[in-house]
C-alpha positions as CSV (number, residue, x, y, z in Angstrom):
1,M,59.7,-9.6,12.1
2,R,58.3,-6.1,12.5
3,A,55.5,-6.8,10.0
4,A,54.4,-10.0,11.9
5,L,54.4,-8.0,15.2
6,A,52.3,-5.2,13.6
7,V,49.8,-7.7,12.2
8,A,49.6,-9.4,15.6
9,L,48.9,-6.1,17.4
10,L,46.2,-5.2,14.8
11,L,44.5,-8.5,15.3
12,V,44.5,-8.2,19.1
13,A,43.1,-4.7,18.9
14,C,40.2,-5.6,16.5
15,D,36.6,-6.2,17.8
16,T,34.5,-9.1,16.6
17,V,32.1,-8.1,13.9
18,R,28.7,-9.9,13.7
19,V,26.4,-9.9,10.8
20,G,22.6,-10.2,11.5
21,P,20.3,-9.0,14.2
22,A,21.8,-8.0,17.5
23,E,21.4,-10.3,20.4
24,P,19.3,-8.8,23.2
25,S,21.1,-8.2,26.4
26,P,19.9,-10.4,29.3
27,G,16.9,-8.9,31.1
28,A,16.2,-6.4,28.3
29,P,12.5,-6.1,27.2
30,P,11.9,-7.5,23.7
31,A,12.2,-5.0,20.8
32,P,8.8,-3.7,19.5
33,A,7.6,-5.2,16.3
34,P,7.9,-2.9,13.3
35,A,4.8,-0.8,12.6
36,A,2.6,-2.0,9.8
37,S,2.6,0.2,6.8
38,D,-0.5,1.4,5.0
39,D,1.5,1.4,1.8
40,P,0.9,-1.7,-0.2
41,G,4.1,-1.1,-2.1
42,D,4.4,-2.9,-5.4
43,A,2.4,-6.0,-4.3
44,P,0.6,-7.7,-7.2
45,C,-2.8,-6.0,-7.7
46,E,-4.7,-9.3,-7.6
47,T,-3.5,-9.8,-4.0
48,L,-4.9,-6.6,-2.7
49,T,-8.1,-5.8,-0.8
50,R,-10.2,-2.9,-1.9
51,A,-8.7,-0.6,0.7
52,A,-5.2,-1.6,-0.1
53,C,-5.9,-1.2,-3.9
54,L,-7.2,2.4,-3.3
55,R,-3.9,3.2,-1.5
56,S,-1.7,1.7,-4.2
57,L,0.4,3.8,-6.5
58,V,0.6,1.0,-9.1
59,C,-2.9,-0.4,-9.0
60,T,-6.4,0.9,-9.6
61,L,-9.7,-0.2,-8.1
62,E,-12.4,-0.3,-10.7
63,A,-16.1,-1.1,-10.5
64,P,-17.6,-3.6,-12.9
65,S,-18.9,-1.7,-16.0
66,G,-22.5,-1.3,-16.7
67,R,-24.0,-2.7,-13.5
68,R,-23.9,-2.4,-9.7
69,S,-22.2,-5.3,-8.1
70,D,-20.2,-6.1,-4.9
71,R,-17.3,-7.3,-7.1
72,Y,-14.5,-4.9,-7.9
73,V,-11.3,-5.4,-9.9
74,C,-7.9,-4.3,-8.7
75,R,-5.9,-4.0,-11.8
76,P,-2.5,-2.5,-12.8
77,A,-2.7,1.3,-13.1
78,A,-2.5,2.6,-16.7
79,G,-2.1,6.0,-18.2
80,N,-1.2,9.4,-17.0
81,C,-4.3,9.7,-14.8
82,E,-3.7,6.5,-12.8
83,I,0.0,5.6,-12.6
84,G,1.6,7.1,-9.4
85,L,-1.7,8.3,-7.9
86,R,-3.7,6.8,-5.1
87,Q,-7.5,6.8,-5.2
88,L,-7.7,8.9,-2.0
89,D,-8.9,12.5,-1.5
90,A,-5.4,13.4,-0.5
91,D,-4.3,12.9,-4.1
92,R,-7.1,15.0,-5.6
93,D,-4.9,18.1,-6.2
94,R,-2.1,16.0,-7.7
95,C,-4.7,14.5,-10.1
96,D,-6.2,17.9,-11.1
97,A,-2.6,19.2,-11.8
98,R,-2.0,16.5,-14.4
99,V,-2.7,17.5,-18.0
100,G,-6.0,16.0,-19.3
101,C,-7.0,14.6,-15.9
102,M,-9.7,15.4,-13.4
103,W,-10.9,13.9,-10.1
104,R,-14.0,11.8,-10.1
105,S,-15.7,11.5,-6.7
106,A,-17.1,8.2,-5.7
107,S,-20.6,7.4,-6.9
108,C,-22.4,5.1,-4.6
109,Y,-19.2,3.5,-3.6
110,C,-19.2,2.1,0.0
111,P,-15.8,1.4,1.6
112,C,-17.4,-0.6,4.5
113,R,-16.7,-4.2,5.2
114,G,-19.2,-6.4,3.3
115,S,-20.1,-3.7,0.8
116,G,-17.9,-5.0,-1.9
117,R,-14.7,-7.0,-2.5
118,T,-12.0,-7.8,-4.9
119,T,-10.8,-11.4,-5.3
120,I,-9.6,-10.8,-1.7
121,E,-12.3,-10.4,1.0
122,D,-12.2,-7.3,3.3
123,P,-10.3,-8.2,6.5
124,P,-12.2,-8.4,9.8
125,S,-10.4,-5.2,10.8
126,A,-12.2,-3.2,8.1
127,D,-14.8,-0.7,9.2
128,V,-18.3,-1.9,9.7
129,C,-20.9,0.8,8.8
130,G,-24.0,1.4,6.8
131,C,-24.1,3.0,3.4
132,A,-27.2,4.2,1.6
133,C,-26.0,2.5,-1.6
134,S,-23.0,0.5,-2.8
135,G,-21.6,-1.1,-5.9
136,G,-20.7,2.1,-7.7
137,P,-17.3,3.3,-8.9
138,P,-14.8,4.4,-6.3
139,P,-13.1,7.8,-6.3
140,G,-10.2,8.4,-8.6
141,C,-8.3,10.3,-11.2
142,V,-9.8,9.9,-14.7
143,P,-9.2,11.4,-18.2
144,R,-11.2,14.6,-18.9
145,G,-13.8,13.7,-21.4
């Protein structure tokens, strides 16, 4: 009898537990949407724009070899000089600290909308600007050679 009474008291004293998003209280303003991240995470390389590919730790943006073109390839990063590094000036020191690697500055690469693309077009929100030239290799960490 005592055990049944103890269980009944515990059940009465417990709060209801809900799983999932909290319901807003009446009259409360809607919660702000989560901020968009600049990190493309581990999205497949072929789904990234040029800008997202440059920010990726697992993909590398590469210019077509041998000729200037507006087509770039966003491919999986490979080797010590690409994996885990973004193709941003902020990663220059990290590149130079890796054995056998050096930073290569962009050569006639233009990040502006309409100056190049991967299989995914630059979004309308991409910067519009003028570049003296375009179609060259983007910046990045490359093997010393």
